[in-house]
C-alpha positions as CSV (number, residue, x, y, z in Angstrom):
1,M,94.6,45.7,173.9
2,I,93.8,48.6,171.4
3,W,96.4,50.9,173.2
4,L,99.1,48.3,172.8
5,S,98.4,48.1,169.2
6,I,98.6,51.8,168.9
7,V,101.9,51.9,170.5
8,L,103.5,49.2,168.5
9,L,102.0,50.7,165.3
10,S,103.4,54.1,166.2
11,C,106.8,52.5,166.8
12,L,106.7,50.8,163.4
13,A,105.7,54.0,161.8
14,L,108.4,56.0,163.4
15,A,111.3,53.6,162.8
16,P,112.2,54.8,159.5
17,A,112.6,58.3,160.7
18,A,114.2,57.4,164.1
19,L,116.9,55.0,162.9
20,P,118.5,57.5,160.5
21,L,118.4,60.1,163.2
22,W,120.0,57.8,165.8
23,R,122.7,56.8,163.2
24,R,123.5,60.4,162.5
25,T,123.7,61.3,166.1
26,R,126.1,58.5,166.8
27,Q,128.2,59.3,163.8
28,V,128.7,62.9,164.9
29,R,129.5,61.6,168.4
30,D,132.1,59.2,167.0
31,E,133.7,61.9,164.8
32,R,134.0,64.2,167.7
33,S,135.6,61.5,169.8
34,A,138.1,60.6,167.2
35,A,139.0,64.3,166.8
36,L,139.5,64.6,170.6
37,A,141.7,61.5,170.8
38,L,143.8,62.9,168.0
39,H,144.4,66.3,169.6
40,E,145.2,64.4,172.9
41,A,147.8,62.3,171.2
42,Q,149.3,65.5,169.7
43,L,149.6,67.2,173.0
44,S,151.5,64.1,174.3
45,E,153.7,64.2,171.3
46,I,154.8,67.9,171.6
47,D,155.4,67.2,175.4
48,R,157.6,64.5,174.4
49,D,159.4,66.7,171.8
50,L,160.2,69.1,174.5
51,D,161.5,66.6,176.9
52,I,164.0,65.3,174.4
53,G,164.9,68.8,173.2
54,L,163.4,68.8,169.7
55,I,161.4,72.0,170.1
56,A,162.1,75.1,172.2
57,P,159.8,75.9,175.2
58,A,158.3,78.9,173.4
59,E,157.4,76.8,170.3
60,H,155.9,74.2,172.7
61,D,153.7,76.7,174.4
62,I,152.5,78.1,170.9
63,A,151.7,74.6,169.6
64,R,150.1,73.5,172.9
65,L,147.8,76.6,172.9
66,E,146.8,75.9,169.2
67,I,146.1,72.2,169.8
68,Q,143.9,73.2,173.1
69,R,142.0,75.6,170.8
70,R,141.4,72.9,168.3
71,I,140.3,70.5,171.3
72,L,137.7,73.2,172.3
73,V,136.4,73.7,168.8
74,A,136.0,69.9,168.3
75,D,134.2,69.5,171.7
76,T,131.7,72.3,171.2
77,A,131.0,72.7,167.6
78,P,129.0,70.3,165.3
79,A,130.9,68.1,162.9
80,Q,129.1,69.8,159.9
81,A,127.0,73.0,159.6
82,N,123.7,71.1,158.8
83,D,124.0,69.4,162.2
84,V,122.7,72.7,163.8
85,L,119.4,72.7,162.0
86,L,117.5,71.3,164.9
87,P,118.9,70.1,168.6
88,P,118.6,66.4,169.0
89,V,116.3,66.9,172.0
90,A,113.8,68.9,169.7
91,V,114.0,66.4,167.0
92,W,113.3,63.4,169.3
93,G,110.5,65.4,171.1
94,A,108.9,66.1,167.7
95,L,109.0,62.3,166.8
96,A,107.5,61.5,170.2
97,L,104.6,64.0,169.7
98,I,103.4,62.2,166.5
99,P,101.8,59.2,168.2
100,V,100.3,61.6,170.9
101,A,98.9,63.7,168.2
102,A,97.5,60.5,166.3
103,V,95.9,59.3,169.5
104,G,94.3,62.7,170.2
105,L,93.0,62.8,166.6
106,Y,91.6,59.3,167.0
107,L,89.8,60.2,170.2
108,T,88.0,63.1,168.6
109,N,85.8,60.6,166.7
110,G,86.9,57.0,167.9
111,V,85.5,54.9,170.5
112,P,88.3,52.8,172.0
113,S,85.8,50.9,174.2
114,L,83.8,49.7,171.2
115,P,84.7,45.9,170.7
116,A,86.2,44.8,167.6
117,Q,84.1,43.2,165.0
118,P,85.6,40.2,163.3
119,L,85.2,39.7,159.6
120,G,83.6,36.3,159.8
121,P,80.3,37.4,161.3
122,R,80.1,40.4,159.1
123,L,80.5,38.2,156.2
124,V,77.7,36.0,157.4
125,A,75.4,38.9,158.1
126,Q,76.1,40.4,154.5
127,H,75.3,36.9,153.1
128,E,72.0,36.7,155.0
129,Q,71.1,40.2,153.9
130,N,71.9,39.4,150.2
131,T,69.8,36.2,150.6
132,R,66.8,38.2,151.8
133,G,67.3,40.8,149.1
134,D,67.2,38.1,146.6
135,A,63.9,36.6,148.0
136,V,62.4,40.1,147.9
137,I,63.4,40.6,144.3
138,Q,62.1,37.2,143.2
139,R,58.6,37.9,144.9
140,L,58.6,41.1,143.3
141,K,59.3,39.8,139.8
142,A,56.7,37.1,140.3
143,A,54.1,39.7,141.3
144,L,54.9,41.9,138.2
145,A,54.4,38.7,136.0
146,M,50.8,38.5,137.1
147,I,49.9,42.2,136.7
148,P,48.0,42.8,133.3
149,A,49.7,44.9,130.7
150,G,47.3,47.9,131.0
151,D,47.5,48.1,134.8
152,P,49.1,51.4,136.0
153,N,50.6,49.3,138.9
154,L,52.8,47.6,136.2
155,R,55.0,50.7,135.6
156,Q,55.2,51.5,139.5
157,G,56.3,47.8,140.0
158,Y,59.2,48.2,137.4
159,L,60.2,51.4,139.1
160,L,60.4,49.7,142.5
161,L,62.3,46.7,141.0
162,G,64.7,49.0,139.4
163,Q,65.4,51.0,142.6
164,A,65.7,47.8,144.6
165,E,68.5,46.6,142.1
166,A,70.1,50.0,142.0
167,T,70.4,49.9,145.9
168,R,72.1,46.7,145.7
169,E,74.4,48.0,142.9
170,H,73.1,45.6,140.4
171,Y,73.0,48.4,137.8
172,A,72.3,46.2,134.6
173,E,69.2,44.6,136.4
174,A,68.2,48.1,137.4
175,A,68.5,49.5,133.9
176,E,66.6,46.5,132.5
177,A,63.7,47.2,135.0
178,W,63.6,50.9,134.3
179,N,63.7,50.4,130.6
180,H,60.4,48.4,131.0
181,A,59.0,51.3,132.8
182,L,60.1,53.8,130.1
183,S,58.4,51.7,127.4
184,L,55.2,52.1,129.3
185,S,55.6,55.8,129.9
186,F,58.6,58.0,129.0
187,D,59.9,60.3,131.9
188,P,62.9,62.2,131.2
189,E,64.3,61.9,134.7
190,L,63.8,58.2,134.6
191,A,65.6,58.1,131.2
192,A,68.6,59.7,132.8
193,R,68.6,57.4,135.7
194,T,68.5,54.5,133.3
195,G,71.3,55.9,131.3
196,E,73.3,56.4,134.4
197,A,72.7,52.8,135.4
198,L,73.8,51.4,132.0
199,T,77.0,53.7,132.3
200,R,77.8,52.3,135.6
201,A,77.1,48.7,134.6
202,A,79.5,49.0,131.5
203,S,81.9,51.5,133.3
204,H,81.6,53.7,130.3
205,V,78.8,55.6,128.3
206,T,77.4,53.0,126.1
207,P,75.5,54.2,122.9
208,Q,72.3,53.2,124.4
209,A,73.1,55.2,127.5
210,L,74.0,58.1,125.4
211,D,70.7,57.9,123.5
212,L,68.7,57.9,126.7
213,F,70.9,60.9,127.9
214,R,70.1,62.9,124.9
215,K,66.3,62.1,125.1
216,A,66.3,63.0,128.8
217,L,68.0,66.4,128.0
218,D,65.6,67.2,125.3
219,A,62.5,66.7,127.4
220,A,64.0,67.9,130.6
221,P,62.5,71.0,132.3
222,K,64.9,74.1,132.2
223,D,65.3,74.2,135.8
224,A,66.0,70.4,136.2
225,S,68.8,69.9,138.9
226,W,70.2,67.0,136.9
227,R,70.8,68.9,133.7
228,G,74.4,69.5,134.4
229,P,75.4,65.8,135.2
230,V,73.5,64.6,132.1
231,Q,75.3,67.1,129.8
232,A,78.6,65.9,131.3
233,R,77.7,62.2,130.5
234,I,76.7,63.3,126.9
235,A,80.1,65.1,126.3
236,E,81.9,62.1,127.8
237,G,80.0,59.6,125.6
238,E,80.5,61.8,122.4
239,H,84.2,62.0,123.2
240,E,84.4,58.2,123.5
241,Q,82.7,57.9,120.2
242,D,85.0,60.3,118.5
243,N,88.1,58.5,120.0
244,P,87.4,54.8,120.2
């Protein structure tokens, strides 16, 4: 079934290119046919003029030779100079090679025998995964609420919570969890991650995120791999502040 779909899609994709080419080929053929018909009529006319004595035999031979020359030109030459850019066979062959090349490209990484995955079951699976994720998050929050304030596991719990929320692309919730961890113990890399989460949640560098980026850069080691992205975020945030 997938091959039939590929053929139909290929025909649909090539139709805008094939239709003008077919029309142009037909137009050129019609123009040549009209020219040949005109010259044939001129031959008949000079033969009739010779029969009734309107032209001399010598004039008839000269006119006939010229008309025959025009017939030869019309039958062999293209209607316009731009018609000789590519032979029709080459053009149609190039168009036919496009779907063949597309199939070859698909076969390099595609698996035609793999059955299709309907959208419905995938949505159900995604919903079940989100439900399980929500349950895990709720259990983790309940566990954090029971940890004493001075317990070192509290900060680790907020780190895990923030990571879990960031994995689900819940950046505002991730930033909130990481802010709790920062309040217990400052870490420049965590501050940068929190600022990035705030930026993604708001789709721009917020003042709070800019402050975190600056603090992270001030406390960052000289060889920190994330210094460059943080500097870029700071420049972006300062530009937004200067151009509200």
